[in-house]
MARMI-490780 format. One record per residue: residue number from 0; residue in one letter; x, y, z of N, C-alpha, C, CB in turn. Coordinates in steps of 0.05 Angstrom, whole numbers, plus 5000, padded with zeros to 4 digits. Atoms other than C-alpha are relative to their C-alpha. Glycine has a CB too. Example, Ala and Ser with C-alpha at 12.3 -4.5 7.8 and 13.67 -1.06 7.14 Angstrom:
2
NODE   k r   nu   nv   nw  cau  cav  caw   cu   cv   cw  cbu  cbv  cbw
NODE   0 a 5018 4976 5000 5246 4910 5156 5018 5024 5000 4980 5001 5025
NODE   1 s 4984 4976 4999 5273 4979 5143 4985 5022 5014 5009 5009 4971
# end
This chain:
121
NODE   k r   nu   nv   nw  cau  cav  caw   cu   cv   cw  cbu  cbv  cbw
NODE   0 x 4967 5011 4984 4710 3770 7433 4991 4993 5027 5031 5027 5005
NODE   1 x 5004 5005 4972 4679 3773 7500 4985 4978 5005 4988 5022 5013
NODE   2 x 5026 5025 4994 4627 3721 7490 5025 4974 4999 4966 4996 4966
NODE   3 x 4981 5019 4999 4690 3674 7469 5019 4995 5029 5017 5008 4978
NODE   4 x 4981 5005 4979 4734 3692 7534 4974 4987 5021 5019 5031 5012
NODE   5 x 5017 5011 4986 4669 3673 7574 4999 4966 4993 4976 5017 4995
NODE   6 x 5006 5025 5012 4670 3607 7534 5028 4987 5016 4997 5000 4963
NODE   7 x 4978 5018 4986 4745 3591 7554 4997 5007 5025 5029 5003 4992
NODE   8 x 4999 5000 4976 4735 3616 7621 4983 4981 5015 4997 5024 5007
NODE   9 x 5018 5023 4997 4672 3569 7628 5019 4975 4999 4975 4998 4977
NODE  10 x 4984 5025 5005 4719 3512 7602 5021 5000 5021 5013 4999 4970
NODE  11 x 4987 5000 4981 4772 3530 7647 4987 4999 5031 5014 5021 4995
NODE  12 x 5012 5004 4971 4729 3526 7710 4993 4973 5004 4976 5016 5007
NODE  13 x 5009 5026 4999 4697 3463 7688 5023 4982 5006 4987 4993 4975
NODE  14 x 4983 5024 4994 4761 3429 7685 5017 5003 5015 5012 4988 4981
NODE  15 x 4993 4999 4970 4789 3458 7745 4985 4988 5021 5002 5025 5009
NODE  16 x 5018 5011 4985 4725 3432 7777 5007 4962 4999 4969 5013 4985
NODE  17 x 4998 5031 5008 4738 3357 7747 5027 4992 5013 4999 4994 4965
NODE  18 x 4979 5010 5001 4809 3359 7761 5004 4985 5026 5016 5019 4994
NODE  19 x 4989 5014 4974 4810 3337 7838 4978 4971 4993 4992 5022 5036
NODE  20 x 5009 5031 5000 4757 3283 7821 5015 4979 4979 4968 5000 4993
NODE  21 x 4987 5021 5020 4799 3255 7762 5025 4993 5013 5006 5012 4970
NODE  22 x 4970 5008 4982 4863 3257 7813 4988 4978 5022 5018 5033 5019
NODE  23 x 5006 5021 4981 4824 3215 7862 5007 4971 4989 4970 5002 5008
NODE  24 x 5002 5029 5015 4827 3151 7812 5003 4974 5021 5027 4998 4977
NODE  25 x 4998 5022 4983 4842 3089 7858 4994 5008 5024 5025 4987 5000
NODE  26 x 5000 5004 4971 4840 3117 7921 4968 4997 5014 5017 5027 5012
NODE  27 x 5033 5005 4990 4758 3122 7923 4989 4979 4990 4980 5021 4993
NODE  28 x 5010 5025 5007 4754 3056 7894 5001 4982 5016 5009 4992 4980
NODE  29 x 5000 5014 4983 4731 3009 7932 5025 4966 5002 4972 5000 4998
NODE  30 x 4981 5020 4995 4788 2955 7961 4993 4969 4994 5007 5004 5028
NODE  31 x 5011 5027 5003 4784 2885 7942 5010 4980 5023 5007 4990 4972
NODE  32 x 4990 5011 4979 4777 2842 8001 5013 4966 4991 4975 5000 5022
NODE  33 x 4980 5020 5004 4829 2789 8009 4990 4978 5020 5031 5011 5006
NODE  34 x 5006 5023 4983 4809 2721 8046 5017 4983 5000 4979 4987 4994
NODE  35 x 4987 5019 5001 4857 2675 8071 4994 4967 4998 5011 5007 5017
NODE  36 x 5011 5027 5000 4849 2599 8053 5014 4983 5005 4990 4991 4979
NODE  37 x 4976 5022 4996 4890 2543 8080 4991 4973 4990 5009 4998 5033
NODE  38 x 5006 5026 5012 4890 2477 8049 5020 4973 5017 5008 5004 4965
NODE  39 x 4993 5020 4986 4913 2417 8096 4984 4974 4990 4997 5008 5028
NODE  40 x 5015 5031 4989 4897 2341 8094 4978 5006 5019 5023 4978 5017
NODE  41 x 5020 4998 5020 4832 2335 8087 4980 5018 5002 4989 4980 4996
NODE  42 x 5017 4982 4998 4804 2403 8093 5012 5025 4988 4993 5002 5027
NODE  43 x 4997 4973 5010 4802 2477 8069 4987 5018 5023 4985 5003 4970
NODE  44 x 5005 4980 4978 4798 2527 8126 5000 5028 4992 5020 4999 5020
NODE  45 x 5024 5017 4988 4755 2561 8127 4979 4985 4982 4983 5018 5017
NODE  46 x 5013 5019 5017 4704 2512 8105 4980 5008 4982 4989 4983 5013
NODE  47 x 5018 4987 5013 4655 2564 8087 5003 5026 4993 4980 4997 5012
NODE  48 x 4995 4970 4997 4659 2632 8064 4974 5013 4979 5036 5009 4989
NODE  49 x 5012 4991 5010 4611 2683 8043 5005 5024 4980 4988 4999 5014
NODE  50 x 4990 4980 5011 4615 2737 7991 4971 5014 4982 5028 4988 4982
NODE  51 x 5021 4990 5013 4565 2782 7954 4998 5000 4972 4996 5023 5006
NODE  52 x 4999 5002 5036 4548 2778 7873 5010 5022 4997 4972 4999 4980
NODE  53 x 4990 4981 5013 4585 2819 7840 5031 5011 5013 4978 5021 4999
NODE  54 x 4976 4994 4991 4643 2830 7893 5024 4987 4992 4999 4998 5021
NODE  55 x 4973 5006 5008 4716 2826 7878 5015 4991 5023 5014 5023 4988
NODE  56 x 4990 5007 4983 4749 2780 7922 5026 4988 4995 4985 4989 5010
NODE  57 x 4977 5008 5007 4821 2754 7924 4998 4968 5021 5026 5026 5007
NODE  58 x 4993 5027 4977 4826 2680 7962 5026 4998 4995 4985 4968 4996
NODE  59 x 4972 5010 4991 4897 2671 7988 5005 4975 5003 5008 5010 5023
NODE  60 x 4992 5025 4996 4909 2601 7980 5024 4986 5009 4998 4992 4982
NODE  61 x 4976 5013 4995 4960 2564 8012 4998 4967 5009 5014 5018 5021
NODE  62 x 5005 5029 4994 4978 2488 8021 5014 5000 5023 5009 4977 4978
NODE  63 x 4983 5007 4970 5002 2469 8094 5022 4981 4996 4979 4987 5025
NODE  64 x 4982 5026 4998 5029 2400 8075 5009 4993 4977 4989 4976 5011
NODE  65 x 4992 5006 5022 5027 2370 8010 4988 5009 4971 5000 4979 5004
NODE  66 x 5007 4998 5018 5008 2381 7938 4968 4997 5003 5016 4985 4985
NODE  67 x 5036 5002 5002 4928 2401 7931 4995 5013 4974 4980 5018 5028
NODE  68 x 5013 4994 5020 4885 2421 7878 4979 5022 5013 4989 4974 4986
NODE  69 x 5018 4980 4988 4837 2486 7885 4978 4997 4971 5018 5036 5007
NODE  70 x 5016 4997 5025 4782 2478 7833 4970 5002 5005 5005 4975 4983
NODE  71 x 5026 4994 5003 4713 2502 7815 4993 5006 4971 4993 5021 5018
NODE  72 x 5007 4996 5028 4681 2498 7748 4979 5024 4997 4988 4974 4988
NODE  73 x 5013 4976 4998 4628 2552 7762 5013 5020 4999 4988 5003 5019
NODE  74 x 4983 4973 4992 4668 2602 7787 5029 5002 4989 5003 5004 5032
NODE  75 x 4976 5001 5021 4725 2589 7736 5026 5004 5011 4999 5021 4978
NODE  76 x 4973 5000 4995 4786 2571 7772 5012 4969 5001 5004 5017 5026
NODE  77 x 4987 5032 4993 4830 2507 7774 5033 5012 4999 4990 4968 4970
NODE  78 x 4969 4995 4991 4897 2522 7814 5018 4973 5018 5000 5031 5022
NODE  79 x 4987 5016 4988 4953 2478 7832 5016 5017 5029 5019 4988 4977
NODE  80 x 4985 4979 4977 4977 2492 7905 5025 4981 5011 4975 5009 5031
NODE  81 x 4974 5014 4994 5049 2466 7921 5007 5012 5033 5026 5007 4974
NODE  82 x 4999 4990 4973 5063 2468 7997 5022 5025 5006 5007 4974 5018
NODE  83 x 4981 4974 4990 5089 2533 8031 4991 5025 4976 5041 4991 4998
NODE  84 x 5007 4979 5018 5065 2574 7971 4970 5006 5001 5009 4993 4970
NODE  85 x 5028 4986 4997 5002 2627 7970 4994 5002 4970 5001 5032 5017
NODE  86 x 5012 5001 5023 4961 2623 7909 4982 5024 4995 4987 4977 4999
NODE  87 x 5020 4981 4998 4920 2685 7892 4971 4992 4981 5014 5030 4991
NODE  88 x 5024 5004 5021 4849 2668 7862 4985 5019 5007 4984 4973 5001
NODE  89 x 5016 4971 5006 4810 2729 7836 4975 4993 4993 5011 5019 4978
NODE  90 x 5026 5008 5009 4737 2716 7840 4978 5030 5001 4989 4972 5022
NODE  91 x 5021 4978 4997 4678 2766 7828 4973 4984 4987 5009 5032 4980
NODE  92 x 5025 5017 5011 4615 2719 7817 4979 5019 4992 4986 4978 5024
NODE  93 x 5021 4982 5010 4562 2748 7779 4970 4983 5003 5007 5010 4966
NODE  94 x 5022 5005 4995 4507 2699 7802 4997 4988 5031 4992 4984 4979
NODE  95 x 5005 5011 4976 4478 2682 7872 4997 4966 5001 4977 5014 5009
NODE  96 x 5002 5034 4991 4488 2611 7899 5018 4991 5016 5001 4980 4979
NODE  97 x 4983 5016 4978 4523 2560 7936 5016 4984 4976 4981 4978 5026
NODE  98 x 4975 5012 5015 4589 2536 7901 5020 4983 5020 5018 5025 4986
NODE  99 x 4985 5017 4988 4629 2475 7918 5029 5003 4991 4990 4976 4996
NODE 100 x 4970 5003 5010 4708 2477 7910 5004 4974 5012 5025 5024 5010
NODE 101 x 4990 5032 4988 4744 2410 7917 5031 5007 4992 4984 4965 4980
NODE 102 x 4972 5008 5003 4815 2389 7917 4999 4979 4978 5012 4988 5028
NODE 103 x 5000 5022 5024 4828 2354 7848 5028 4990 4997 4991 5013 4971
NODE 104 x 4977 5012 5001 4894 2329 7865 5002 4977 5019 5019 5018 5005
NODE 105 x 5001 5023 4978 4895 2260 7908 5028 5007 5011 4996 4965 4989
NODE 106 x 4984 4995 4975 4926 2276 7973 4995 4978 5024 4991 5030 5010
NODE 107 x 4997 5019 4976 4914 2216 8017 4966 4980 4999 5005 5024 5036
NODE 108 x 5018 5015 4997 4856 2170 8038 4975 5020 5005 5008 4980 5021
NODE 109 x 5018 4983 4994 4814 2229 8061 4990 5019 4976 5009 5013 5022
NODE 110 x 4997 4981 5026 4819 2265 7989 4975 5007 4995 5014 4988 4973
NODE 111 x 5030 4993 5014 4745 2258 7969 4985 5015 5020 4980 4972 4991
NODE 112 x 5015 4991 4983 4718 2291 8030 5013 5031 5004 4999 4980 5025
NODE 113 x 4981 4968 4999 4768 2356 8017 4983 5020 4986 5035 5000 4981
NODE 114 x 5013 4978 5012 4714 2415 8003 4996 5023 5013 4979 4993 4994
NODE 115 x 5011 4975 4987 4693 2479 8019 4980 5010 4984 5021 5021 5004
NODE 116 x 5018 4990 5022 4635 2518 7999 5002 5030 5005 4968 4987 5000
NODE 117 x 4999 4977 5000 4630 2591 7974 4969 5008 4993 5021 5008 4982
NODE 118 x 5030 4985 5003 4561 2626 7983 4999 5014 4993 4984 5007 5014
NODE 119 x 5008 4978 5007 4541 2679 7942 4977 5011 5001 5006 5002 4984
NODE 120 x 5016 4987 4990 4494 2724 7967 4990 5031 4979 5014 5003 5028
# end
């Protein structure tokens, strides 16, 4: 009978020791970095950002003037940007490289040069 009590006591101690770690939950999780991005004829600001491979990042993209697009096939996003609205774009790139983001909605004569670069290190 005493061996059963030892086992129960051991299990209770193990559970008590694990409880603080389990209750930490999201408090110990790294926070996702948010980078504000502004779209305005005919540029994105910033024009280049750097992120780490596997890093979860939210790009908070806002159009300052007219409807724009925010598109990158390799990074798997294609967003419509309405003036004054902020669109969250979540990325967590799995491969290092340099990726181009374009405006894919015609926004005027300088539309073809409206690009930004995301460098994944």
